[in-house]
C-alpha positions in Angstrom: 68.4 -15.4 -24.9 64.8 -14.7 -25.8 63.9 -18.4 -26.1 65.2 -19.1 -22.5 63.4 -16.0 -21.2 60.3 -17.0 -22.9 60.5 -20.5 -21.3 61.1 -19.0 -17.9 58.3 -16.4 -18.3 55.8 -19.3 -19.5 57.2 -21.9 -17.1 57.9 -24.2 -20.0 60.4 -27.0 -20.1 63.5 -26.7 -22.4 65.1 -29.4 -24.2 68.8 -29.4 -25.7 71.9 -31.4 -26.2 74.7 -30.6 -23.8 78.1 -32.5 -24.1 76.4 -35.1 -26.3 73.5 -35.9 -24.2 69.7 -34.8 -24.4 68.6 -32.8 -21.5 65.2 -31.8 -20.4 65.1 -28.9 -17.8 63.0 -26.5 -15.9 64.6 -23.1 -16.3 64.9 -20.9 -13.4 67.4 -18.1 -13.9 69.3 -16.8 -17.1 72.0 -14.2 -17.3 76.0 -13.9 -17.0 78.4 -15.3 -14.6 81.0 -13.0 -12.8 83.3 -13.8 -15.6 80.9 -12.8 -18.3 79.9 -16.4 -19.4 76.2 -16.7 -20.5 74.6 -19.3 -18.2 71.4 -20.9 -17.1 70.3 -22.1 -13.7 67.8 -25.0 -14.3 66.7 -28.3 -12.7 67.1 -31.3 -14.9 63.9 -33.3 -14.9 64.5 -35.7 -17.8 66.8 -36.9 -20.5 70.3 -38.3 -19.7 72.8 -37.2 -17.1 76.6 -38.4 -17.0 76.5 -37.5 -13.2 73.1 -38.7 -12.5 72.0 -35.3 -11.1 68.4 -34.8 -11.3 66.0 -32.7 -9.3 68.2 -29.9 -8.2 69.4 -26.6 -9.8 72.5 -26.8 -11.9 74.4 -24.3 -14.0 74.5 -24.8 -17.7 76.7 -22.9 -20.2 74.5 -21.6 -23.0 77.3 -21.9 -25.5 77.6 -25.6 -24.9 73.8 -26.1 -25.6 72.8 -27.4 -29.1 69.3 -27.6 -30.5 67.5 -25.5 -27.8 63.8 -25.8 -27.9 60.8 -25.3 -26.0 58.9 -28.5 -25.4 55.4 -27.1 -24.8 55.3 -28.9 -21.5 54.7 -26.7 -18.5 56.3 -27.0 -15.1 55.5 -25.6 -11.6 58.4 -24.1 -9.9 59.2 -26.0 -6.7 62.9 -26.1 -6.1 63.3 -25.2 -2.3 66.8 -24.3 -2.7 66.4 -21.7 -5.5 67.7 -18.4 -4.7 66.4 -15.6 -6.9 69.6 -13.5 -6.0 71.8 -16.3 -7.2 75.4 -15.2 -6.6 76.5 -17.3 -9.6 74.5 -15.2 -11.9 75.2 -11.5 -10.8 73.8 -10.0 -14.1 70.3 -11.5 -14.5 68.2 -11.3 -17.7 65.2 -13.2 -16.6 64.3 -15.4 -13.5 61.3 -17.1 -12.0 
C-alpha cells in the first residue's frame, strides 16, 4: 500500500506484471472497492495490454499485481475523466 501511495504522492509511474503482461501505469487513486477488494485506479501508459486499452483510467486489483515497483519516471496528471470522488473506491487511502 505505501509503495502505491508513494507513487501517487510523487507522481511516479508504476510498473508491474498483471495477468502475465508487463504494465506501466500512472496511478491516480488507491483504496478499497465496495466489496472490500484493494484496488488501484490508474492510466496505462506503456507495456502490454490484452484489450489495447491505453490512455484512460482503469481499475486494477492489487492482489493480481506482481513485481510492483516505482520506475523513477514522473508523470503529469491529465486524465480529464478522473473523478477524485470515485464511486468504485469508496474507501480511499490516497489519491491525486
